[in-house]
C-alpha positions as CSV (number, residue, x, y, z in Angstrom):
1,M,125.1,102.5,134.6
2,S,123.9,105.9,135.8
3,A,122.7,108.4,133.3
4,I,125.3,110.2,131.6
5,Q,125.7,113.2,129.3
6,P,127.1,112.9,126.1
7,K,130.2,114.9,124.8
8,Y,129.6,114.2,121.1
9,K,126.7,114.7,118.7
10,R,127.9,112.5,116.1
11,V,130.4,109.8,116.4
12,L,132.2,106.8,114.4
13,L,132.9,103.7,116.4
14,K,135.5,101.6,114.9
15,L,135.1,97.9,116.1
16,S,137.6,94.9,115.1
17,G,135.9,91.8,113.8
18,E,137.8,89.8,116.8
19,A,135.5,91.9,119.2
20,L,132.4,90.3,118.0
21,N,133.9,86.5,118.8
22,K,135.5,87.4,122.0
23,G,135.3,84.3,124.3
24,G,133.5,82.4,121.6
25,D,133.1,78.7,121.0
26,G,135.1,78.4,117.7
27,G,132.4,80.2,115.8
28,I,132.5,83.5,114.0
29,L,130.3,85.2,116.6
30,N,129.7,85.1,120.2
31,G,126.0,86.3,120.2
32,N,126.4,87.4,123.9
33,V,129.3,89.9,123.3
34,V,127.5,91.1,120.2
35,R,124.3,91.8,122.3
36,R,126.3,93.7,124.8
37,I,128.2,95.8,122.2
38,C,124.8,96.7,120.6
39,E,123.0,97.3,124.1
40,S,125.9,100.0,124.6
41,V,125.4,101.5,121.2
42,K,121.7,101.6,122.1
43,R,122.3,103.8,125.1
44,C,124.2,106.1,123.3
45,A,121.5,106.3,120.4
46,D,119.0,106.7,123.1
47,M,120.9,109.9,124.4
48,G,120.5,111.3,120.9
49,V,124.1,110.6,119.8
50,Q,124.4,110.0,116.1
51,V,126.2,106.6,115.7
52,S,128.0,105.2,113.0
53,I,130.0,102.2,112.7
54,V,132.8,100.4,110.7
55,V,133.6,96.8,111.8
56,G,136.8,94.8,110.7
57,A,136.4,91.2,109.6
58,G,139.4,89.3,111.5
59,N,137.1,87.0,113.0
60,I,136.2,85.7,109.5
61,W,138.9,86.5,107.1
62,R,142.3,88.3,107.1
63,G,144.4,89.3,103.8
64,R,147.3,87.5,105.3
65,M,145.2,84.2,105.3
66,G,145.4,84.5,101.5
67,A,149.0,84.6,101.3
68,D,149.2,82.4,98.2
69,M,146.2,84.1,96.6
70,D,146.0,87.2,94.6
71,S,146.3,90.0,97.1
72,A,143.5,92.0,95.6
73,R,141.1,89.2,95.8
74,A,142.1,88.4,99.2
75,D,141.2,91.9,100.1
76,H,137.8,91.6,98.2
77,M,137.1,88.5,100.5
78,G,137.7,90.4,103.5
79,M,135.4,93.3,102.3
80,L,132.6,90.6,102.0
81,A,133.4,89.4,105.6
82,T,132.9,93.0,106.9
83,A,129.3,92.8,105.3
84,I,128.6,89.7,107.3
85,N,129.6,91.4,110.6
86,S,127.7,94.4,109.8
87,L,124.6,92.4,109.1
88,A,125.0,90.8,112.5
89,L,125.4,94.0,114.3
90,A,122.3,95.5,112.5
91,D,120.2,92.3,113.5
92,A,121.2,92.5,117.2
93,L,120.4,96.2,117.2
94,E,117.1,96.2,115.6
95,R,116.3,93.3,118.2
96,L,116.8,96.0,120.7
97,G,114.4,98.3,118.8
98,V,117.1,100.3,117.4
99,Q,116.4,101.5,113.6
100,T,119.8,100.6,111.5
101,R,121.0,101.0,107.8
102,V,123.7,99.0,106.4
103,M,125.7,100.8,103.8
104,T,128.1,98.9,101.6
105,A,131.0,100.6,99.4
106,I,130.3,97.7,97.0
107,E,126.8,97.3,95.7
108,M,124.8,94.2,97.3
109,K,121.3,96.1,96.9
110,E,119.5,92.9,97.8
111,F,120.4,93.2,101.5
112,A,122.2,96.5,102.0
113,E,122.1,100.3,100.7
114,P,125.0,101.4,98.5
115,Y,127.1,104.0,100.3
116,I,126.1,107.6,99.5
117,R,127.6,110.3,101.6
118,L,124.4,112.5,101.8
119,R,122.1,109.5,102.4
120,A,124.4,108.3,105.1
121,I,124.2,111.5,106.7
122,H,120.3,111.6,106.5
123,H,119.8,108.3,108.4
124,L,122.0,109.7,111.0
125,E,120.2,113.1,111.5
126,L,117.1,110.5,111.7
127,G,118.7,108.6,114.4
128,R,119.3,105.6,112.7
129,V,122.6,103.6,113.6
130,T,124.6,103.5,110.3
131,I,126.9,100.8,109.6
132,F,129.5,101.2,106.7
133,A,130.7,97.9,105.2
134,C,133.2,96.8,102.6
135,G,135.5,99.1,103.6
136,L,136.4,101.5,100.8
137,G,135.4,99.2,98.1
138,M,138.9,98.9,97.1
139,P,141.7,96.4,97.8
140,Y,144.8,97.5,99.9
141,F,143.1,99.8,102.3
142,S,142.3,98.8,105.8
143,T,139.0,99.1,107.8
144,D,141.0,101.7,109.9
145,T,141.5,103.9,106.8
146,A,137.8,103.4,105.8
147,A,136.9,104.6,109.4
148,V,138.8,107.7,109.3
149,M,137.9,108.6,105.7
150,R,134.2,107.9,106.6
151,A,134.5,109.8,109.6
152,K,135.6,112.9,107.5
153,E,133.1,112.5,105.0
154,I,130.2,112.4,107.6
155,D,131.6,115.4,109.6
156,A,132.0,113.0,112.8
157,D,133.2,114.6,115.9
158,V,135.4,111.7,116.8
159,V,136.4,108.3,115.9
160,L,136.2,105.8,118.8
161,I,138.6,103.0,118.5
162,A,137.5,100.1,120.5
163,K,140.6,97.8,121.1
164,N,140.8,94.2,122.4
165,G,143.0,93.5,125.4
166,V,144.7,97.0,125.7
167,E,143.1,100.0,127.3
168,Y,145.6,102.6,126.0
169,V,147.8,103.4,123.1
170,Y,151.5,101.6,123.6
171,S,154.7,102.0,121.9
172,A,154.4,98.0,121.1
173,D,152.4,95.2,121.8
174,P,152.5,94.9,125.9
175,G,151.7,91.2,125.1
176,I,154.9,90.8,123.4
177,A,157.2,93.6,124.8
178,P,157.0,93.7,128.8
179,D,158.7,97.3,128.4
180,A,156.3,98.9,126.2
181,V,155.5,102.4,127.0
182,C,151.8,103.2,127.9
183,Y,150.7,106.5,126.6
184,K,148.0,107.6,128.7
185,G,145.8,110.6,128.7
186,K,146.2,112.6,125.6
187,L,148.6,112.5,122.9
188,D,149.2,114.4,119.5
189,Y,149.3,113.5,116.2
190,S,153.1,114.2,115.6
191,N,153.6,111.4,118.3
192,L,151.1,109.0,116.6
193,V,152.8,109.4,113.2
194,I,156.7,110.0,114.1
195,R,156.6,107.2,116.8
196,K,154.9,104.9,114.2
197,L,152.6,103.8,117.0
198,K,150.8,100.7,115.8
199,V,147.2,101.8,117.2
200,I,145.9,102.3,113.7
201,D,147.6,101.4,110.4
202,P,150.1,104.4,108.8
203,T,147.6,105.2,106.3
204,A,144.8,106.0,108.4
205,A,147.1,107.7,111.0
206,V,148.5,110.1,108.3
207,F,144.8,110.6,107.0
208,A,143.6,111.5,110.5
209,A,146.6,113.9,111.3
210,E,146.2,115.8,108.1
211,N,142.5,116.3,108.5
212,H,142.5,116.9,112.4
213,I,140.3,114.0,113.1
214,K,140.3,113.4,116.8
215,L,140.8,109.7,117.9
216,H,139.9,108.1,121.3
217,V,141.3,104.8,121.8
218,F,140.1,102.5,124.7
219,G,139.5,98.8,125.8
220,M,136.7,96.7,124.8
221,D,136.8,94.3,127.6
222,D,133.8,96.2,129.2
223,P,131.4,97.2,126.2
224,E,130.2,100.0,128.7
225,N,133.5,101.9,127.5
226,I,131.7,103.0,124.5
227,C,129.1,105.0,126.5
228,R,131.9,106.2,128.9
229,A,133.9,107.2,125.8
230,V,130.8,109.1,124.4
231,A,130.4,111.0,127.4
232,G,134.0,112.2,127.5
233,E,135.3,110.4,130.4
234,P,139.0,110.1,130.9
235,I,139.5,106.5,129.7
236,G,142.1,105.3,127.4
237,T,144.0,107.7,125.1
238,I,142.7,110.5,123.0
239,I,144.9,111.6,120.0
240,T,144.3,115.1,119.0
241,D,146.1,118.5,117.7
242,D,144.1,120.7,120.1
243,P,147.0,122.9,121.7
244,A,144.9,123.5,124.5
245,T,144.6,120.0,125.9
246,V,147.7,118.0,124.2
247,C,149.7,116.4,126.8
248,N,152.6,114.4,125.6
249,E,153.7,112.9,129.0
250,V,154.1,109.3,128.7
251,N,154.0,106.4,131.5
252,P,155.8,103.4,131.9
253,T,153.4,100.2,131.7
254,V,152.3,99.3,135.2
C-alpha cells in the first residue's frame, strides 16, 4: 500500500469481536486476522495518528447466550470477554513494536490499567495505542455505546466502525433482506436515528447525534480499510451533521 496522508489526528476504532475470529478454526481468535488488523493499526500509528480501540466480544460471549441467566451477570461476563480480546490485540501490536496500554472500566490492575480519562489522553499523546476494555463498566450498555462515549471523552475526531460482511450502512441486513437499501457516501444523523438503522445500537446512535460525533462505517474484509478510512478515502458511509458535506441520497443495493 502506498504512503497515505492521514486526515485525522485522533481516532477511535470500534472492532467487533467476530472480526478477530473471521475464518478461524473454531477457536476464539484467528491469529492471522488479528495480526493483519494490528499491522494496519501500526501503519496508522506510524503516520502519527493517535489510535484508540474499543473491541466487542461476540467471538466469546454475547448477552443473549445467557438467556436463562440474570441479565446483569450475563453482561458482566461479556465485559470480561472484551478484556480477553483487548489483551490479544495488545499482544499482537507489541509484537509489531507498537507501544500499547489496555485500560479497563472494571479494575483488574494485575494486567491492565483502570480507565482514567486524562491518563488515556496522555497515553495517546505519547503515541501509545490505547485499548478500552470492559465497556463502560455497567451492564445494559453495549460496546457501541462505550465507543461513542469514550470518543467524546477523549475528543476523538471520528469513530471508525469496522463491520463484518458489509461495506456500507444498509436499511436492513442485506443477507436477509435482498431489497435492503444501501446508503453510500454521506448520511446525516437524523436518518440514522429516525430510520432506526442498525449500524449501531439506538443508545449509541442518539448519543452520537446529540454530541455531533462523526462516524465512518466501512467493511473489514480488508483490514487495509482502516488506513483508507484514516486517510479520508471515500469508502463506506460517513455519518455526520456537517451541512457543507451531508448528502442524503440513497442507492439501491447492487
